[in-house]
N, C-alpha and C positions, 0 to 999 in steps of 0.2 A: 029207147034206152033211158031210163030215169037215173040221172046223175045228181039230183037235188041232194044237197047235204054232203056230197063227196068233196074231198079236197081238190083243188085245181091240178090239172095234169102238168107235171114237170118235165118228163121226158117221153116223147112220142117216138117209138120205134117202128119204122116201116120196112117190112121184108120184101123180098122178091125183086129188088132193083127198081121198083116203081118210084118215081120221084114226085108223088102226089099223095094227098091225104084221102082222096075219094069221098070228101064231105063227112068222114067219120070223126065224131066228137069235134066238129068244126069250131063251135063257140067255146067249148070247154078247153080246147088246146090252143087258145089265141096267144098266150105267152109261153107255151111249152117250147122246149128246145127239141128239134127234129134230128133224128138219126136214121139215116138210110143205109141199108145193107143189101148186097146181092144175094145173101142167103135166103133160101126159101124157108117158110115157116116150119115145115116138118124137120128141117135140118138145123134149125136154130138151137144152139147149144149153150150151156152155161158159160162157156169160154167166150162165145159171141156176146152174150149178155154182159159179161165182165168188160169186154172192150167197149160196149155201148156206154156203160156207167163210167168207165175211166175217161172216155171222150167227153161225157157230160160234166164230169168233175173238173175237167180242165177249162171249161168255158166261163166266160164272165157274163152272167145273166144281166140284162138291162130291162126286161119287162116292158119292151116297146119304146124305151127312152134311148136318148143319145148319151154317149160318154162325153167328158169334158174335152177330149181331144178332137171331137168331130164338130 
């Protein structure tokens, strides 16, 4: 998969309840936010995508760094 020139991954959505990346876009998603759902890919609806985006929007991204509280 050639991703040269593409922007970095911001949100990585994993369907089917698996809590792993399976080495897919491993380096490109180093600072991505991960969202796991039990929903299987064929059943993934626009409503589920909206939930993932809302979840992502509520996060404080640190890009591998620590917050001042830590």
